N, C-alpha and C positions, 0 to 999 in steps of 0.2 A: 504494500499499500504506499502511496506517496506520503512523504513527510509533511506533517501539519505545523504551520507557523502561525501562531495566535498571539496577538498583542495583549497583554494581560493589564496594561496600565489603565487605571481609572474606570474599570468596569465592574459591574455588579456580578454576583455569582450566577444569576439567572441569565445575563447577557452572554457570559463565558460559556455556559452550557449550550445555549442556543447557537453561538458562534462555532462551537466545537462540532455541533451537528451539521451546520452549513458547510464547514470545511470537509466533514466527512462525506457529505453528499457530493460535493464538486471533486473531491480528490479520491475518495474511497470507492464510490459506486462504480467507477470505471473499471475497478479490479474485482467487483463482486462476481459470484458465479453467474455465467451466461450459458444459455443453451443454444448450441450451434451458432455462436457469435451473434446471438439476437439481442434483445433489449435487457437491461439490468434485471435483477431478481425482484426489486421493489418497484411497482408502478408500471406505467406504459406511456404512450405518447400523449393520451388525452389526460392521464393523471400521473405526470412525472413525479419523481420522488419529492422534489422540492415543494411541489403543490401539495402532496399528501401531508408533508410536515407542517406546512403553513396552515392548512385546514385543521390539523391536530392541535397546533398551538391556539388558534382562533377559539376552538372549543374549550381551551383551558381558562380564558379570561374574558372572552366576549369582545376582543379587540383585534384589529389586524396586527400581524407581527412586525415590530419595528426593527428588524435585525437584517434587512436586505434580502430576505426571502421573497421569491415571486409568488405572490398570492392572487394574481389577477388572471393569469393565462396558463395554458397548458403548452405542449410542445407538438400538437398535431399537424402544424403546418398549413392549416386551413380554417374555415368556419369562424367561430368567435375569436380564435386565436389570431386571426388576420384582420379583425376589426378593432378599432380604437376610436375614442370620442375627440371631437373638436372642442376642447375646453376654451373657455373665454380667457382672455388676459387676466392675470391675477387681480388687477385693480378693479375688475368688473365682477368678481366673485360675490356671492351674497355673504354677508356678515355671519361670523360663527354663532352669534347669538340668535339667528333666525333658524328655527326648527323646521326644515321641509316636511310636509305631510306625506306619509308613505301609505295611507290607507286606500284601499280599493273596495268597491261594492261588488258583490257576488250576484245580486239580483237587480238587474236593470229594467226588467220588463213591466214593472209596475202592476203586477197581476194579483195582488193581495196575498201572496205567499211571503214567507219570511224575508224581512229586509236585513240581509246579513252584510256586515262590513268588517273586514279584518284590518288590523293596524299596519300590517306589512304585506307587501304583494307577493307572498309566497305560502304555500301549504305543503304538507308531505304527500308523497304519491303512494299508490298501492303497493305494499308489500305484504303478501298474504301469509297466513299462519300455515308454516310447512316450508315456505321459502326462507322465512326468518323465525326466530324463536318467539315465544310469547313474551319473554322478558324484553326483546327489542320492540315488539309491538306496544307494550305498556310505556316504555321509555319515550317512543315517539309521541304517543298519545299524551303523556304527561307534559312533554315539551310543548306540544300544541296548546294545551291549556295554559301553560305559563306564558306563552307568547301570544295568546289570544287568537289563535288560527286553527287549523285542522290537520288531520291526517287521515289517510284512507286505509280501510282494512285489507285491500286487495281481495282476491276471489277466494280466499281459503276459509271463510266464515267468521264468526264473531265471538272469540273466547269471552267467557263469563267475567273474567277479570277486567275487561274493558268497559263493562257496563257503567261503573261509576264515572267514566270519562266520556260518556256517550255524546255530550253537547259538543265535543270537539272531534268527533269521529265521523267520517264519511263511510257509509255503507256501499260496498261495490257489488254490483250484480253482473256477473260475467257468464260466458257462454256455457260453462260447466254447471252454473247454478250450485256451486258447492256451498253448503251452509246457509243458503238464501232462506230466510224465514220471515213470516209477516212481522214478528216481534222485533227483529232487528231493523227492519225498514221503518217501523214506527219509532224506533229509537233516533233515527238519523235526521239531523238538520239538512243533510245533503246526501242524495242517493246518486251514485255513479254507475252508469252503464259502461262497461268495458267492451267495446266492439272490436277493438284490435289494440295491439301494443306495438310501438314503434320498433322495438328490438327484434320482434319476430312476427311481422304481419303475415297472415296467410297461414301461419303455423299453430295458432292457439297456444294455450299454456301447458307446461310439462312439469310434472312433479314426479321424480323417479322413486321406485318403490322403497329405497332404504331411508327416505325422508318421510314416507307415509306411516308414522308410528301409530299406535293404537289410539292416542289422543288426537292426533291429526285426523285420522280416519273417522273417528267418532263425530267430530265437528263437521267434517266433509260429507258424513253419511255414506262412507265407502268401506271397503275392505282393507285392513291393515296389511302393509308391506306389498301392495300392488301399486304399480305406476298408474298415475292419474293424468289424464289428458283432457284439456278443454277443447271442444271442437271450434273450428272457424268456418263460417261465422255463426251468429244466431240463425238457426234454420227456419225461424219464424219471421225474420226480418230481411225483406228484399226491396223495400221501397220506403218513401218518406211516410206513406200511409201506415205501413207496419210499424215503423219507428214511432209514429204517434201513438199507436196502441200500447207500446211499451211505456212511453211517458204517461198516458192516462192511467195505466195500471198503478204507477206509483203515486199519482195524484189521488187516486182512490183509496189506497192503503194509508197513505200519510198526506193528509190535506194541507200541511204547512211545508213540507220538505222541498228544496230546490232540486232540480234534476241537472246533472252533469253528464256529458257524453264524451268519453275517451276514445279517440280514433288515432290510427297511425297517419302517415303522411304520404298517400298515393298521389299520382299526378293531378288527379281531380279533387285533392283535398278541399279546394274552395267550394265545390259544389256540395261535398259532404257536409261542410260547416253550415252552409246556408240551408241545407235541408234539415240539419238538427235545429237550427233556429225556428224554421216553420213548423217542426214537429213539437216545439214548445219547450226546448232546452233553455236552461238559464246560463250554463257554462259550457262552452266547447273546449275540451281539453286535447290540444294537439301534441302527440307524442312522437318525437323524432327518432331517427334510426340509431342514435348512439347511447340510448339509455339501457336499462336493464341490468341485471346482476351477471356475475360470470357464468351463470347457467344458460344464458341467452347464447344461441349458436352465432359464431363470428361471421360465418357466411351470409347469415340473415341480417345481421346488424350493418354490415358493410355493402350490401348489394341489393336490397329490396326497397326499404322506404327512403323517403326524401330527408335529407338533413333538415333539422329544425329551423335554421337561419334562412332556408329557402321557403319553407312552408309558411312562416309567420307572415311576411309581407304579402304573399299571394293570397292568404285567407283575408288578411286586413283590408287590402285594396277591394277584394270582391265584395265583402260586406258593406264597405263603404259605398260601392257602386249600387248595392241593392238597398242602400239608405236604411240599414238595419245595425250598423256598427255599434251605435251607442245603446242598443237594446240587448245586447248579449256580451257576457264576459269571456274573453279568450285567454286561456292559461296555456303555457308552454312547457314542455318537458323533454328530455332526451339529449343528454350532453351538457346540461346546465350544471356548472361546477362552482362558480364564484359569484360574488356580488356583481362584478363587472359583467359576466355573462347575463345575469338577471336583467341589469340595466340595458345591455344591448338588445336583448330579446324584447323589452318593452319599447325601446326606440324603434325597432323593426316593426312593432305593431301590436304585441301582446299587451294584455292588461297586467299580467303577472306570470309567475313561474311555478312549477311543481317540482319539489326536490325529492331525490331518492338516495343515490350513491353517495352524495355529499354528507347526508346524515350518517351513513354507515362509516365513511372516512373518519368522522368526528369520534366515533366510539371504537376505532381500531382496525377498521378494513384496510389492507394493504394491496388490494386488487390481485390477489393471488390466483383468482378465478377457479377456485375449487367448490363453487356454491352449490352445485348440483349433487354433491355427495353428502350423506348423512352425517359423517364425521369429518368432512373436509376442510370445514372452516376452523383454523387454529384459535380464533378469537371469540368463539361461541356466538356468532352473529347469525350466519345463514345456516343454522343446524337446528334440528329438532331433537338431538340427543340430550336427555335430561341432565347429564354431567357437564358437557361442554357448555350448555346453555348457562351454567352458573357463572361462567367466566365473565359475563356481562351483567353486573348488578343494575337493576332497574333504576334506582335513584341516580346513581352516577351516570348512567347513559342519558337520562332525562336532563340532568344539569348540563351535560356537555352539548347536547343538542340545542337546548335553550341558549347557551353561550354562542353557538355558532350562528344562531338567528340574530342574536344581538349584534354580532360582528358584521353580518351582512347588512343589517339595519344602519349601523353606524357608517359603513362604506357607502351605501346607496345615498344617505343624506349628504355625504361629502361629494359625491358625483353630482347630485343636484345642484349643491351650491357653486360648483365650479362651472355649471351650465347655465347659471342664473335661473333656475327653475324653482318654484316655491312647492311644488306638488309632483308626486311620481305620475300623476295622470296627465300632467302637461308633457311628459316625456313620451307618452304613446304615440307611435307613428312618426316620431321626428327623425327619419332617416337622414335628414340634413345635418344632424349632430354627430353622425358616424362617418368614418373615413377607412378606406381599405389601406392597409399598411404596406403591402407588397409593391 
């Protein structure tokens, strides 16, 4: 390993520890084990080691790291990593004492259903029981409550331990209908239909047999240790009229809940979005191709769906053309890793973003991509093994995810100040504030 040279003068112990980590990242990872001269053992191009460490540190204290770590972009060579902001000259920045408003409305239809407003333009995406542990689900839900926002159950059902947190949980209804019950729909302030996932469109969901434990199988009403597959698509929905029947079903069971529609990003995603609006959806959730855990097939993530940074402006412009843009909330996910990614997605035309992997990074994920195996996750996150799951204490995980959300909020306010904007809503669709760096 390369020799490390660290200046010890006038620095706190914390600064020295972080600087040592940074030095190791730059000098040491080049010599870490590689497979066939491929990437280093920790991280990948979208989540390089430095960004993983920066996210981990933000989850420690709720602030961006002030140690020279890159916490804004990855190393993918494209997408959000090639976009930057046209910040104003410093003399024109808003004063520090002005607190930009980060809140967004999730119901813009004025249809008499819940008027939900969240104080930050983010909430947690669907991670089902089975794909992650129950401890992770509780930690995410507790963090959502702490932050005044939401998290989604995913398609694996609704563990009883989540019921006390139901006011901050989105119930997902997916094609496999695993664990879908009238009582859990009645719990929900928001019900989400998952028609497709950006990381594996056309493939449905997969849960391999060694993760389908007795507890998982009981909630999913299936057989233990047998692989579970969600079909693609809903075989009862082939038109906007069919889609409307789904929405009406939820309206009948829960007269107050909002309806979110999660879709992948095919080339006609703009037509899909406007169809969801006319079917009665309050939220259109666009899920781009670079989301998903390590269980999502790489060939699907890289070759099927449209990257989210292309889909957002396409949908935004089309909804504007149909004169309904201000009546529907557009949320984006799939490769959103940082506060800067969130702000860029909003500038492209989204109202807010849905996070998944970033939350797992905050509680220990290193992108080792063993998510599909029952005992494959060394940190007890994407596992259903009762012993491994104990590696992630719920209270500790909730605190770290809450801190990460606070760090993102801090950065989003800083971005708005440098753009001269008083509200995150003023940033929506402002593509003129972005520049391509290549």
